[in-house]
GUMI-48186 format. One line per 10 residues: number of its first residue (from 1); for each residue x, y, z of N, C-alpha, C. Coordinates in steps of 0.1 Angstrom, whole numbers, plus 5000, padded with zeros to 4 digits. Atoms other than C-alpha are relative to their C-alpha. Layout:
<pts>
NUM = X/Y/Z/X/Y/Z/X/Y/Z; ...
</pts>
This chain:
<pts>
1 = 4983/5010/5006/4739/4837/5076/5005/5004/5007; 4990/5000/4991/4766/4837/5089/5013/5001/4988; 4984/5000/5009/4801/4849/5072/5010/5000/5008; 4986/4999/4988/4834/4849/5079/5008/4997/4985; 4989/4996/5005/4867/4861/5064/5011/4987/5009; 4989/5000/4992/4897/4844/5068/5015/4998/4993; 4996/4995/5004/4925/4857/5069/5019/4987/5001; 4990/5003/4994/4964/4839/5065/5015/5002/4996; 4986/4995/5008/4998/4848/5059/5008/4990/5001; 4999/5009/5003/5015/4831/5046/5020/4996/5004
11 = 4985/4998/4990/5053/4814/5059/5010/4995/4985; 4986/5003/5006/5089/4812/5043/5002/5015/4988; 5001/4992/5008/5085/4844/5025/5013/5008/5004; 4984/4994/4997/5123/4851/5015/4999/5012/5003; 4998/4996/5007/5137/4878/5012/5002/5008/4986; 5002/5000/5016/5131/4900/4981/5012/5008/4995; 4983/4996/5009/5159/4915/4962/4993/5008/4979; 5000/4999/5016/5155/4935/4924/5001/4990/4990; 5009/5008/5010/5136/4917/4898/4999/4986/5004; 5003/5017/5001/5128/4887/4916/4986/5004/4999
21 = 5016/4999/5006/5098/4872/4905/4991/4996/5013; 5010/5000/4990/5068/4881/4931/4995/4986/4998; 5012/5010/5008/5044/4855/4912/5008/4986/5009; 4994/5018/5002/5070/4825/4918/5001/4996/5017; 4995/4997/4979/5074/4839/4962/4988/4996/5004; 5014/5006/5002/5039/4836/4958/4990/4991/5001; 5003/5010/5000/5032/4809/4950/5008/4983/5011; 4998/5008/4985/5055/4792/4970/4996/4996/5013; 5006/4999/4987/5041/4806/5001/4991/4995/5001; 5010/5000/4998/5009/4797/4990/5004/4980/5004
31 = 4998/5014/4996/5023/4759/4989/5002/4989/5015; 4994/5001/4994/5039/4758/5020/4990/4999/5012; 5008/4996/4992/5008/4774/5033/4989/4986/5002; 5007/5011/5005/4991/4739/5019/4984/5006/4999; 5021/4998/5008/4960/4764/5004/4999/4994/4985; 5004/4997/5016/4942/4760/4970/4998/5008/4997; 5008/4993/5002/4935/4785/4959/4990/5005/4988; 5009/5012/5003/4904/4789/4945/4995/5015/4991; 5007/4986/5008/4884/4821/4922/4997/5005/5016; 5009/4988/4994/4873/4858/4941/5008/4995/5015
41 = 4989/5000/4986/4908/4847/4971/5006/5016/4994; 4991/4982/4999/4927/4881/4974/5013/4998/5008; 4991/5000/4989/4959/4884/4980/5010/5016/5005; 4995/4988/4996/4978/4917/5002/5015/4995/4999; 4991/5000/5001/5006/4921/4996/5009/5013/5004; 5001/4988/4989/5029/4948/5017/5008/5007/4990; 4994/4987/5011/5043/4980/4994/5016/4992/5002; 4986/4996/5003/5076/4974/5004/5007/4986/4992; 4993/5015/5011/5085/4938/4988/4997/5001/4988; 5000/4999/5020/5069/4952/4954/5007/5013/5000
51 = 4992/4989/5005/5089/4983/4953/5012/4991/5000; 4981/5005/5001/5125/4962/4963/4995/4991/4985; 5002/5008/5008/5109/4936/4937/4999/5015/4990; 4997/4986/5015/5107/4969/4910/5014/5011/5000; 4986/4990/5005/5137/4985/4920/5004/5010/5004; 5003/4989/4995/5127/5012/4939/5009/5011/5012; 4989/4989/4994/5162/5022/4954/5004/5019/4995; 4993/4996/5006/5176/5046/4954/5010/5010/5015; 4996/5002/4993/5208/5056/4969/5005/5014/5005; 4996/4988/4998/5216/5088/4988/5008/5012/4997
61 = 4989/5000/5003/5252/5091/4978/5001/5006/4992; 5009/4999/5011/5231/5096/4942/5000/5017/4998; 5008/4991/5002/5217/5127/4953/5007/5013/5004; 4993/4978/4997/5224/5166/4955/4988/5008/5010; 5012/4990/4989/5204/5184/4980/4998/5013/4994; 5007/4987/5014/5181/5213/4962/5000/5008/5013; 5002/4992/4986/5179/5247/4984/4996/4999/5008; 5011/5002/4992/5147/5242/4995/5008/4985/5007; 4994/5010/4996/5160/5208/5002/5006/5001/5013; 4991/5000/4993/5186/5223/5026/4991/5007/5010
71 = 5006/4991/4987/5165/5253/5042/4990/4988/5008; 5009/5007/4989/5138/5222/5052/5012/4989/5008; 4990/5010/4993/5166/5204/5065/5003/5005/5017; 4995/4985/4983/5167/5231/5097/4987/4995/5008; 5013/5006/4995/5131/5222/5101/5000/4992/5005; 5001/5013/4993/5128/5189/5105/5009/4991/5002; 4991/5014/4998/5162/5174/5108/5001/4990/4997; 4993/5018/5008/5168/5145/5086/5007/5008/4989; 4985/4995/5013/5195/5144/5059/4998/5008/4988; 5003/4992/5009/5191/5171/5032/4996/4988/4988
81 = 4998/5003/5004/5195/5147/5011/4987/4988/4995; 5013/5003/4994/5166/5125/5025/4988/5008/4995; 5003/4994/5007/5149/5155/5016/4995/5000/4990; 4997/4997/5011/5159/5160/4986/4986/4990/4989; 5002/5008/5000/5144/5126/4979/4982/5004/4998; 5016/4995/4999/5110/5132/4993/4990/5011/4989; 5002/4984/5009/5107/5168/4972/4994/4992/4986; 5001/5007/5010/5111/5145/4941/4984/4995/4996; 5012/5006/5002/5078/5126/4945/4992/4998/5003; 5010/4989/4996/5059/5152/4958/4989/5008/4996
91 = 5003/4994/5013/5038/5171/4941/4997/5022/5009; 5005/4993/4985/5030/5196/4979/5000/4996/5007; 4995/4999/4982/5047/5201/5012/4987/5006/5008; 5015/4999/4990/5012/5203/5033/5006/5009/5016; 4994/4997/4984/5032/5203/5066/5014/4998/4999; 4984/5002/4992/5067/5204/5085/5006/4999/5013; 5000/5000/4988/5080/5195/5113/5011/4994/5005; 4982/5008/4989/5112/5177/5139/4995/4985/4998; 4996/5014/5002/5116/5147/5120/4986/4994/4990; 5011/5007/5010/5081/5146/5092/4998/5009/4993
101 = 5006/4990/5017/5070/5157/5064/4986/4998/4998; 5017/5003/5006/5030/5159/5054/5002/5001/4984; 4997/4993/5014/5034/5161/5017/4986/4992/4985; 5014/5007/5015/5006/5151/4985/5016/4992/4993; 4991/5012/5011/5027/5123/4967/4994/5006/4990; 5005/4998/5011/5024/5125/4932/4996/4990/4996; 5011/5011/5003/4999/5093/4929/4984/5010/5009; 5013/4996/4991/4976/5120/4958/4995/4996/5012; 5002/5003/4990/4983/5102/4982/5008/5012/5012; 4995/4998/4996/4984/5119/5015/5011/5000/5015
111 = 4994/5012/4993/5013/5108/5035/5014/5012/5013; 4993/4990/4997/5044/5116/5057/5010/4992/4995; 4990/5005/5008/5075/5114/5037/5002/4993/4984; 5009/5011/5014/5058/5100/5006/5004/4990/4998; 5001/5007/4994/5059/5076/5022/5018/4989/4995; 4982/5001/5009/5103/5070/5013/5003/4994/5013; 4999/5000/4989/5111/5050/5041/5014/4991/5003; 4989/5007/5004/5146/5035/5053/5001/4984/5010; 5001/5010/4995/5135/5003/5077/4995/4988/4992; 5003/5009/5006/5135/4972/5069/5010/4999/4989
121 = 4995/5000/5012/5158/4978/5040/5015/4995/5005; 4985/5000/4992/5194/4959/5041/5003/5008/4989; 4995/4993/5008/5218/4983/5029/5015/4994/4995; 4988/5007/5000/5249/4973/5006/5007/5008/4993; 4990/4995/4997/5272/4995/4995/5004/5018/4995; 5002/4991/4990/5262/5026/5007/4980/5003/5002; 5012/4995/4994/5232/5043/5024/4985/5003/4994; 5007/5007/5007/5200/5036/5005/4986/5006/5004; 5013/5000/5000/5162/5048/5004/4987/4987/4989; 5008/5012/5012/5130/5024/4991/4989/5013/4999
131 = 5013/4994/5008/5102/5047/4972/4988/4993/4999; 5014/5006/5000/5068/5038/4970/4996/4990/4977; 4998/4998/5009/5063/5019/4934/4992/5006/4993; 4996/4988/5014/5063/5041/4903/4981/4998/4996; 5012/5006/5009/5024/5025/4893/4996/4995/5016; 5005/5007/4984/5009/5008/4928/4988/4993/4992; 5008/5003/5009/4980/5001/4902/4998/4987/4994; 4997/5004/5013/4998/4990/4873/5011/4988/5007; 4992/5007/4987/5020/4970/4902/4988/4986/4996; 5012/5002/5001/4987/4952/4909/4996/4991/4990
141 = 5004/5004/5009/4974/4943/4879/5011/4990/4993; 4994/5013/5007/5006/4921/4867/5003/4987/5010; 5008/5004/4991/5004/4911/4899/4991/4990/4998; 5012/5006/5003/4973/4894/4892/5000/4989/4990; 4995/5010/5010/4982/4879/4856/5004/4994/5007; 4993/5011/4995/5006/4859/4870/4992/4992/5007; 5010/5011/4989/4988/4847/4899/4988/4991/4992; 5010/5007/5008/4957/4841/4871/5006/4990/4997; 4993/5009/5012/4978/4823/4848/5005/4985/5013; 4986/5015/4993/4999/4803/4878/4987/4988/5002
151 = 5004/5010/4994/4970/4791/4894/4983/4996/4992; 5016/5006/5013/4938/4789/4866/4988/5006/5008; 5017/4998/4996/4915/4810/4885/5004/5016/4996; 5000/4976/4995/4908/4854/4893/5002/4995/5009; 4999/5001/4990/4919/4861/4922/5004/5015/4995; 5002/4981/4997/4922/4901/4934/5012/5003/5008; 4992/4996/4991/4953/4914/4947/4995/5019/5001; 4999/4991/4991/4962/4943/4973/5013/5006/4998; 4988/4999/4993/4996/4961/4977/4996/5010/5009; 5006/4990/4992/4989/4981/5012/5018/5003/5009
161 = 4992/4992/4995/5011/5003/5033/4994/5010/5008; 5002/4989/4983/5008/5022/5067/4997/5015/4996; 5011/4988/4994/4989/5055/5074/5002/5002/5009; 5010/4995/4987/4990/5080/5099/4985/5003/4993; 5011/4996/5001/4957/5096/5099/4996/5013/5005; 5003/4989/4996/4941/5129/5107/4994/4997/5013; 5007/4998/4983/4926/5131/5150/4999/4983/4998; 4998/5014/4988/4938/5094/5157/5014/4995/5000; 4987/4997/5000/4968/5085/5167/5004/4983/4996; 5000/5013/5009/4984/5054/5151/4999/4997/4988
171 = 5012/4998/5016/4985/5043/5116/4994/4987/4998; 5005/5009/5011/4969/5017/5097/5002/4996/4987; 5000/4999/5012/4970/4996/5065/4989/5002/4992; 5004/4995/5012/4959/5007/5039/5000/4998/4984; 4998/5001/5019/4955/5002/4995/5007/5008/4992; 4996/4986/5007/4980/5019/4977/4996/4997/4985; 4997/5004/5006/4978/4995/4948/4985/4992/4996; 5008/5007/5000/4945/4973/4937/4996/4990/4984; 5001/5003/5003/4932/4948/4914/4988/4991/4996; 5008/5009/4994/4903/4925/4908/4992/5001/5008
181 = 5008/5000/4983/4885/4936/4936/4993/5016/4999; 5002/4985/5000/4865/4966/4943/5009/5013/5008; 4993/4995/4985/4883/4996/4964/4987/5008/5004; 5010/4990/4995/4855/5020/4968/4988/4993/4996; 5017/5011/4995/4819/5008/4975/4993/5015/5002; 5019/4986/4993/4791/5038/4976/4987/4989/4995; 5010/5007/5002/4761/5028/4986/4985/5012/5003; 5010/4989/4998/4744/5058/4986/4988/4997/4989; 5011/5004/5006/4707/5059/4978/4995/4987/5001; 5002/5013/5000/4707/5023/4992/4991/5000/5012
191 = 5010/4992/4989/4681/5026/5024/5008/4992/5013; 5000/5005/4987/4685/5016/5058/4997/4989/5008; 5014/5009/4986/4670/4994/5087/4988/5007/4994; 5008/4996/5003/4644/5017/5081/4996/5005/4990; 5000/4994/5008/4645/5025/5052/5006/5013/4990; 4998/4986/5000/4657/5060/5049/5016/4998/4989; 4986/4999/5017/4685/5062/5012/5012/5006/5009; 4989/4995/4998/4713/5065/5023/5011/5018/4992; 4987/4995/5002/4735/5100/5014/5007/5003/4998; 4985/4996/5002/4769/5102/5013/5009/4988/5003
201 = 4991/5002/4989/4784/5072/5031/5011/4994/4987; 4998/5006/5012/4806/5054/5002/5014/4994/5013; 4983/5005/4997/4835/5025/5016/5005/4993/4997; 4982/5001/5006/4868/5025/5012/4999/4978/5005; 4996/5022/4991/4868/4981/5010/5011/4992/5001; 4992/5007/4999/4897/4973/5000/5014/5012/5018; 4991/4997/4989/4914/4997/5028/4992/4991/5014; 5001/5016/4988/4897/4976/5055/5003/4987/4992; 4998/5014/5007/4907/4943/5034/5016/5005/5005; 4985/4999/4997/4943/4958/5037/5003/5006/5018
211 = 4991/4998/4983/4941/4971/5076/4998/4979/5004; 4998/5016/4990/4931/4933/5085/5014/4994/5001; 4989/5005/5001/4959/4925/5068/5012/5005/5005; 4996/4997/4997/4980/4944/5080/5003/4992/5017; 5001/5007/4994/4975/4926/5111/5011/4991/5008; 4987/5013/5002/4996/4895/5105/5010/5006/4995; 4979/4996/5003/5024/4914/5086/5005/5006/5007; 4994/4995/4986/5033/4939/5121/4997/5009/4991; 4994/4991/5012/5052/4967/5111/5015/5000/5002; 4983/5001/4996/5089/4954/5123/5008/4990/5000
221 = 4995/5010/5009/5105/4923/5120/4993/4985/5002; 5012/5018/5002/5074/4899/5118/5003/4993/4986; 5000/5011/5004/5085/4888/5086/4994/4995/4994; 5007/5003/5012/5054/4882/5063/4998/5009/4997; 5003/4990/5001/5047/4904/5041/4991/4998/4988; 5007/5004/5007/5019/4882/5021/4994/4995/5004; 5013/5011/4986/4985/4873/5038/4994/4992/4981; 5009/5008/5007/4962/4848/5020/4986/5008/5002; 5009/4995/4993/4928/4865/5022/4983/4986/4995; 5015/5011/5007/4891/4835/5016/4986/5008/5002
231 = 5017/4996/5000/4858/4845/5018/4993/5013/4997; 5002/4991/4998/4856/4879/5012/4990/4999/4983; 5009/5001/5010/4826/4890/4984/4994/5017/4999; 5006/4984/5005/4808/4923/4970/4994/5003/4990; 5008/5004/5010/4785/4931/4951/5007/5011/4989; 4995/4991/5012/4803/4962/4937/5008/5001/4988; 4996/4996/5012/4816/4975/4904/5016/4992/5008; 4985/5002/4990/4861/4965/4905/5006/5017/4998; 4986/4986/4998/4879/4998/4909/5010/4996/5004; 4982/4999/4995/4916/5006/4912/4997/5009/5014
241 = 5002/4994/4988/4926/5020/4945/5002/5018/5000; 5005/4984/4996/4929/5055/4929/4989/5005/5001; 5018/4996/5001/4887/5056/4931/5003/5009/5019; 5001/5004/4982/4905/5058/4973/5008/5019/4999; 4999/4982/5003/4920/5094/4961/4992/5016/5002; 5011/4984/4999/4900/5126/4972/5007/5012/4997; 4999/4994/5004/4903/5151/4955/5006/5015/5003; 4998/4992/4990/4919/5184/4969/4990/5007/4998; 5012/4988/5003/4888/5206/4961/4992/4998/5013; 5011/5009/4987/4869/5180/4985/5006/5001/5014
251 = 4991/5004/4992/4898/5176/5010/5001/5015/5008; 5000/4993/4982/4890/5194/5047/5011/5004/5003; 4978/5000/4991/4927/5188/5058/5004/5014/4993; 4986/4988/5005/4944/5212/5028/4990/5011/5003
</pts>
């Protein structure tokens, strides 16, 4: 059986600001791309525009660094105010060295600098940084509800971001939040080609969707933060992206 999945970056997505209507912005992009949205389609949306629409900015001039941030700044070499914001979004510092901090984000993600970023951010009345969405799964649920109403169909929504990985160079797209699709699929107990039951395998379905979409989105000035996906299907039950977060007691890197 031949299978295919089609990824299409929506053209003409404008710069997003606080309180912008992402459903309308995505719908306008769909119109420009001349796509007839159908049930089962998936929209992959870059974390950055979701955070911008949710006004997840922090102005560093409004931040007073703690003693801990001032001490870490000596090792990390970053603005102690920036470090203070990282600390405020983190539950644990796992590693730190020049120009990077690996932390456990309050949502459970193990990532660099708590996902707090300065790239591709417009600066207006002062130096500001952008945080991750407050709850990416909730963000996806709201976007899904709006898109379902607008198009009269049942779609999936995924918010992606770029993560580094242990043992590997480079970043890949991963799912921060999902709605209407399985984030994690267990195939434990299913037979392999020779009838042997699978023992431990789980598939990070949402991460695989996110990584492929990131190839179109790019990492710099490409300006393509929304990707439409057609042809994806999975027999797995729907679960949120929070299912992808490995519990600390099972994390051999910690």
